C-alpha positions as CSV (number, residue, x, y, z in Angstrom):
1,M,-7.0,-22.8,34.3
2,R,-7.1,-26.5,33.8
3,F,-4.9,-28.0,31.1
4,Y,-7.1,-31.0,30.3
5,I,-10.1,-28.8,29.7
6,L,-8.1,-26.5,27.5
7,R,-6.8,-29.5,25.5
8,A,-10.4,-30.8,25.0
9,L,-11.7,-27.4,23.9
10,V,-8.8,-26.9,21.4
11,M,-9.2,-30.4,20.0
12,K,-12.9,-29.6,19.6
13,E,-11.9,-26.6,17.4
14,V,-9.5,-28.8,15.4
15,H,-12.1,-31.4,14.6
16,R,-14.7,-28.7,13.7
17,H,-12.3,-27.1,11.2
18,L,-11.3,-30.5,9.8
19,A,-15.0,-31.0,9.0
20,N,-15.2,-27.5,7.5
21,R,-14.4,-28.3,3.8
22,G,-14.9,-24.7,2.7
23,G,-12.2,-23.4,5.0
24,I,-9.8,-26.1,4.0
25,A,-10.4,-25.4,0.3
26,L,-9.7,-21.7,0.8
27,A,-6.5,-22.4,2.7
28,F,-5.4,-24.8,0.0
29,L,-6.1,-22.2,-2.7
30,L,-4.0,-19.7,-0.8
31,I,-1.1,-22.1,-0.7
32,V,-1.4,-22.9,-4.4
33,A,-1.4,-19.2,-5.1
34,A,1.8,-18.7,-3.1
35,L,3.4,-21.6,-5.0
36,L,2.4,-20.1,-8.4
37,L,3.7,-16.7,-7.2
38,S,7.1,-18.3,-6.3
39,V,7.4,-20.4,-9.4
40,F,6.7,-17.6,-11.8
41,N,8.9,-15.1,-10.0
42,P,11.8,-14.4,-12.3
43,T,14.3,-13.6,-9.5
44,G,13.4,-16.6,-7.3
45,S,14.2,-14.6,-4.2
46,G,11.0,-12.7,-3.4
47,G,12.2,-9.5,-4.9
48,S,12.1,-7.7,-8.2
49,S,14.7,-8.2,-10.9
50,S,16.8,-5.4,-12.2
51,N,14.6,-5.1,-15.3
52,D,11.3,-5.3,-13.4
53,S,10.0,-1.9,-12.6
54,G,7.4,-3.3,-10.2
55,L,4.1,-1.6,-9.5
56,V,3.1,1.6,-11.4
57,D,6.4,1.7,-13.2
58,G,8.4,1.3,-10.0
59,V,8.9,5.0,-9.3
60,H,5.7,7.1,-9.1
61,H,6.9,10.3,-7.6
62,C,10.1,12.4,-7.9
63,Y,10.9,15.1,-5.3
64,I,12.9,18.1,-6.3
65,V,14.4,19.4,-3.0
66,F,15.9,23.0,-3.0
67,D,17.0,25.7,-0.6
68,N,15.0,28.9,-0.4
69,E,16.8,32.2,-0.9
70,E,16.7,34.7,1.9
71,I,16.1,38.3,0.8
72,E,15.5,41.0,3.4
73,G,14.8,38.4,6.1
74,K,12.2,36.6,4.0
75,K,12.7,33.2,2.4
76,I,11.5,33.0,-1.2
77,K,11.6,30.4,-3.9
78,P,14.6,30.8,-6.2
79,P,13.8,31.9,-9.8
80,L,15.6,28.7,-11.1
81,I,13.0,26.6,-9.3
82,T,10.2,28.6,-10.7
83,T,11.5,28.0,-14.2
84,L,11.9,24.3,-13.5
85,E,8.3,24.1,-12.3
86,D,7.0,25.8,-15.5
87,S,9.0,23.3,-17.6
88,V,7.5,20.1,-16.1
89,P,5.6,18.3,-19.0
90,A,1.9,17.5,-18.6
91,D,2.5,13.8,-18.1
92,L,4.8,14.4,-15.1
93,K,2.8,17.2,-13.5
94,K,1.4,15.0,-10.8
95,Q,4.5,13.0,-10.3
96,V,7.2,15.7,-9.9
97,I,6.9,17.5,-6.5
98,F,9.0,20.5,-5.5
99,E,9.6,21.0,-1.8
100,P,12.0,23.2,0.2
101,H,14.8,21.5,2.1
102,D,13.9,20.7,5.7
103,P,17.1,21.5,7.8
104,N,15.7,19.2,10.6
105,K,16.2,16.1,8.3
106,V,19.7,14.5,8.4
107,D,21.2,14.2,4.9
108,G,21.9,10.7,3.8
109,L,19.5,9.2,6.4
110,Q,16.2,10.5,5.1
111,K,14.0,7.7,3.8
112,R,11.2,8.3,1.4
113,T,8.2,6.1,1.0
114,P,8.7,3.2,-1.5
115,G,8.4,4.2,-5.1
116,T,9.8,7.7,-4.7
117,V,13.1,9.2,-5.7
118,E,14.8,12.6,-5.0
119,I,16.9,15.2,-6.7
120,R,18.4,17.6,-4.3
121,L,19.8,21.0,-5.4
122,E,22.4,22.6,-3.1
123,K,24.1,25.9,-3.8
124,R,27.3,27.1,-2.3
125,T,30.3,29.4,-3.0
126,A,33.8,28.0,-3.5
127,K,37.2,29.3,-4.7
128,V,37.9,28.4,-8.3
129,N,41.1,29.9,-9.8
130,D,41.3,32.4,-7.0
131,K,37.8,33.6,-7.8
132,D,34.5,33.1,-5.9
133,K,32.4,30.6,-7.9
134,Q,28.9,29.6,-7.3
135,I,28.5,25.8,-7.2
136,L,25.1,24.1,-7.9
137,K,25.3,20.5,-6.6
138,C,22.7,18.1,-8.0
139,R,22.4,15.0,-5.8
140,V,20.4,12.3,-7.5
141,W,19.0,9.7,-5.1
142,Y,17.7,6.7,-6.9
143,P,16.5,3.3,-5.5
144,P,19.3,0.9,-4.6
145,G,20.2,-1.2,-7.6
146,K,17.6,0.6,-9.8
147,E,19.5,3.5,-11.3
148,G,17.4,3.4,-14.5
149,A,14.1,3.5,-12.6
150,M,14.0,7.3,-12.7
151,A,15.2,7.7,-16.3
152,K,12.0,9.6,-17.4
153,Y,12.5,12.1,-14.6
154,E,16.2,12.7,-15.3
155,L,15.5,13.1,-19.0
156,W,13.3,16.0,-18.2
157,F,15.3,17.4,-15.3
158,W,18.8,17.7,-17.0
159,K,17.4,19.3,-20.2
160,S,15.2,21.7,-18.2
161,L,18.0,22.7,-15.8
162,R,20.3,23.4,-18.7
163,V,17.7,25.6,-20.4
164,A,16.9,27.3,-17.1
165,L,20.5,28.2,-16.4
166,Q,20.9,29.5,-19.9
167,R,17.8,31.7,-19.5
168,Q,19.2,33.1,-16.3
169,A,22.5,33.9,-17.9
170,S,20.8,35.5,-20.9
171,A,18.8,37.8,-18.6
172,D,21.9,38.8,-16.7
173,F,23.7,39.6,-20.0
174,R,20.8,41.7,-21.3
175,A,20.8,43.7,-18.0
176,A,24.5,44.3,-18.5
177,G,23.9,45.5,-22.1
178,V,25.5,42.4,-23.9
179,D,23.8,40.4,-26.7
180,P,23.2,36.9,-25.3
181,S,22.6,35.3,-28.7
182,P,25.9,33.3,-28.7
183,L,24.4,31.2,-25.8
184,T,23.1,28.4,-28.1
185,A,20.7,25.8,-26.8
186,P,22.0,22.2,-26.4
187,D,21.1,19.3,-28.6
188,S,18.0,17.8,-27.1
189,G,19.2,14.3,-28.1
190,T,22.3,14.3,-25.9
191,D,21.0,12.9,-22.7
192,D,24.0,10.8,-21.5
193,Q,25.7,11.7,-18.4
194,W,29.0,12.7,-20.1
195,A,27.0,14.9,-22.4
196,I,25.3,16.6,-19.5
197,R,28.6,17.6,-17.9
198,D,29.9,18.8,-21.3
199,S,26.8,20.8,-21.8
200,F,27.2,22.6,-18.6
201,R,30.9,23.1,-19.2
202,Q,30.2,24.6,-22.7
203,L,27.7,27.0,-21.1
204,D,30.3,28.1,-18.6
205,I,32.9,28.7,-21.4
206,Q,30.3,30.7,-23.4
207,V,29.5,32.9,-20.4
208,E,33.2,33.6,-19.7
209,R,33.7,34.5,-23.4
210,L,30.9,37.0,-23.3
211,N,32.2,38.5,-20.1
212,M,35.1,39.9,-22.1
213,D,32.5,42.3,-23.7
214,V,31.1,43.5,-20.4
215,P,32.2,47.0,-19.4
216,K,34.5,47.1,-16.3
217,T,31.9,49.2,-14.6
218,K,29.3,46.5,-14.8
219,A,29.1,43.3,-12.8
220,K,30.2,40.3,-14.8
221,P,27.3,37.7,-15.1
222,S,28.1,34.1,-14.2
223,V,26.4,30.7,-13.9
224,P,27.1,28.3,-11.1
225,E,29.3,25.3,-11.9
226,V,27.3,22.1,-11.8
227,E,28.4,19.0,-10.0
228,I,26.6,15.7,-10.4
229,E,26.6,13.1,-7.7
230,R,24.7,9.8,-7.9
231,D,24.0,7.7,-4.8
232,A,21.8,4.7,-4.2
233,L,20.0,6.5,-1.3
234,G,16.5,6.6,-2.7
235,A,13.6,4.5,-1.5
236,E,13.1,1.0,-2.8
237,V,10.7,0.6,-5.8
238,L,7.4,-1.0,-5.3
239,D,7.3,-4.7,-6.3
240,L,4.0,-6.1,-7.4
241,R,4.8,-9.7,-6.4
242,S,6.0,-8.7,-2.9
243,A,2.8,-6.7,-2.5
244,I,0.7,-9.6,-3.5
245,A,2.6,-12.0,-1.2
246,T,2.2,-9.5,1.7
247,G,-1.5,-9.2,1.1
248,M,-1.9,-13.0,1.1
249,V,-0.1,-13.3,4.4
250,V,-2.3,-10.6,6.0
251,F,-5.4,-12.2,4.5
252,A,-4.5,-15.5,6.0
253,L,-4.6,-13.9,9.5
254,Y,-7.8,-12.1,8.6
255,F,-9.4,-15.3,7.3
256,T,-8.8,-17.2,10.5
257,C,-9.4,-14.5,13.1
258,C,-11.9,-12.2,11.5
259,Y,-13.9,-14.6,9.4
260,L,-13.8,-18.2,10.8
261,L,-13.9,-17.1,14.4
262,P,-17.1,-15.0,14.2
263,T,-19.0,-17.3,11.8
264,L,-18.2,-20.5,13.6
265,N,-18.9,-18.9,17.0
266,C,-22.3,-17.9,15.7
267,E,-22.8,-21.4,14.4
268,E,-22.1,-22.8,17.9
269,R,-24.6,-20.3,19.3
270,E,-27.3,-21.3,16.8
271,R,-26.8,-25.1,17.3
272,G,-26.6,-24.8,21.1
273,V,-23.0,-25.9,21.2
274,L,-22.0,-22.7,23.0
275,L,-24.7,-23.3,25.6
276,A,-23.5,-26.8,26.1
277,Q,-20.0,-25.5,26.7
278,A,-21.3,-23.0,29.2
279,L,-23.1,-25.8,31.1
280,S,-20.0,-28.0,31.1
281,P,-17.3,-27.9,33.8
282,A,-15.3,-25.5,31.5
283,S,-15.3,-21.9,32.8
284,P,-15.9,-18.9,30.5
285,A,-12.2,-17.9,30.8
286,E,-11.2,-21.4,29.6
287,I,-13.6,-21.3,26.7
288,L,-12.2,-17.9,25.6
289,T,-8.6,-19.0,26.2
290,A,-9.0,-22.0,23.9
291,K,-10.3,-19.8,21.1
292,F,-7.5,-17.3,21.8
293,L,-4.9,-20.1,21.5
294,F,-6.4,-21.8,18.4
295,Y,-7.3,-19.1,16.0
296,P,-4.2,-16.9,16.1
297,M,-2.0,-20.0,16.0
298,L,-3.9,-21.3,13.0
299,G,-3.6,-18.0,11.3
300,M,0.1,-17.6,12.0
301,G,0.8,-21.1,10.8
302,L,-1.0,-20.5,7.5
303,A,0.6,-17.1,7.1
304,A,4.1,-18.5,7.8
305,T,3.5,-21.2,5.3
306,L,2.6,-18.7,2.6
307,A,5.5,-16.5,3.4
308,G,7.9,-19.4,3.6
309,I,6.9,-20.7,0.2
310,Y,7.5,-17.3,-1.4
311,H,10.5,-16.2,0.5
312,P,11.9,-18.8,2.9
313,A,14.6,-16.5,4.4
314,V,11.8,-14.5,6.1
315,L,11.1,-17.4,8.5
316,S,14.4,-16.8,10.3
317,T,13.6,-13.1,10.9
318,L,12.4,-12.3,14.4
319,F,10.6,-9.2,13.2
320,F,8.5,-11.3,10.9
321,W,7.2,-13.4,13.8
322,L,6.6,-10.4,16.0
323,A,4.7,-8.7,13.2
324,L,2.5,-11.9,12.8
325,L,1.9,-12.0,16.5
326,A,0.9,-8.3,16.6
327,I,-1.4,-8.5,13.6
328,S,-3.1,-11.7,14.8
329,A,-3.7,-10.1,18.2
330,G,-5.4,-7.2,16.5
331,F,-7.5,-9.3,14.1
332,L,-8.5,-11.5,17.1
333,G,-9.9,-8.5,18.9
334,I,-11.9,-7.5,15.8
335,G,-13.1,-11.1,15.3
336,M,-14.3,-11.4,18.9
337,T,-16.0,-8.0,18.6
338,V,-17.9,-9.2,15.5
339,A,-18.7,-12.5,17.2
340,T,-20.1,-10.7,20.2
341,I,-22.3,-8.3,18.2
342,A,-23.5,-10.7,15.5
343,K,-26.3,-13.1,16.4
344,T,-26.3,-15.3,13.3
345,Q,-23.8,-16.7,10.9
346,R,-25.1,-14.4,8.1
347,A,-24.6,-11.3,10.3
348,A,-21.1,-12.5,11.3
349,F,-20.2,-13.0,7.6
350,M,-21.6,-9.6,6.6
351,G,-19.8,-7.9,9.5
352,S,-16.5,-9.4,8.5
353,M,-16.9,-8.5,4.9
354,C,-17.9,-4.9,5.8
355,Y,-14.8,-4.6,7.9
356,L,-12.6,-5.9,5.1
357,L,-14.1,-3.6,2.4
358,S,-14.0,-0.6,4.7
359,V,-10.3,-1.1,5.5
360,A,-9.6,-1.7,1.8
361,L,-11.4,1.5,0.9
362,V,-9.5,3.6,3.5
363,M,-6.2,2.2,2.2
364,L,-7.1,3.0,-1.4
365,I,-8.1,6.6,-0.5
């Protein structure tokens, strides 16, 4: 591998791209787009503001995680969960997902995909005033710094849980021969956290009051005491600006390695430049090495420029550079494959666009 030949081949690529006004114009437009994205970002730090819900309202799915009940060796869904499933409004049907708790996942370390939150229901028995009391712990995991991002889910959940527990207590009282009518429904307008706790406390008081009328021969119905714990352990919300910036960085690598490389390589073949290089003292390995050096470096430079304009701190992250290197290597392989198969510039262009649209289609699906 001779350095002076590599230098001449790389400089040949540089001069060809300096003469390619279309490629320069597109790179310039990408830089302008990154500048506009940075200037019109209200946070100025590459992230979403506290009032910015991001893409698709920030949070697009809420997981209700519960423990199955074991009866006669079989695990079944608790009646409380069934009641909650029936109470999900039509506009949240596709966004609220009920799933059993997986014991193999470590609590507190589980990470959902971006744009998802979780409400975990845990039941246990504890001693309260020397009596065994059922405890229903509701762990609300919201995105860090975005406690209000799941307001619409909590608005439904707390009211539905209150009604579900009341229905459960009413059914138990009817079975015990006691009129459950004193169990009045809560005011639907009280959705603050203090009102939630007071609502569950009032239900517990009402149940204890009715227990005075239950015959001693009958089992006294009870409702679990509800504890509310809020932690910033949910996934980050999706941020539209960050998604656009990431797409621009990836497109810069695609543009250089999957578009410019095949089309310009086919142009060399059509004009006889590739044949002239093959007849020169340069070996095939040196010709390929020059392309492998130039196009990924050009793509990484453009991608780093776009990322640095939007979020300068990312340039000091080793993972960012390793990710650029890995993606550029992958795109280089795709670009060389297209350049090998395509015989004309038109075929190379169509091959690159078909690949781009195919990958976009798979990602959307």
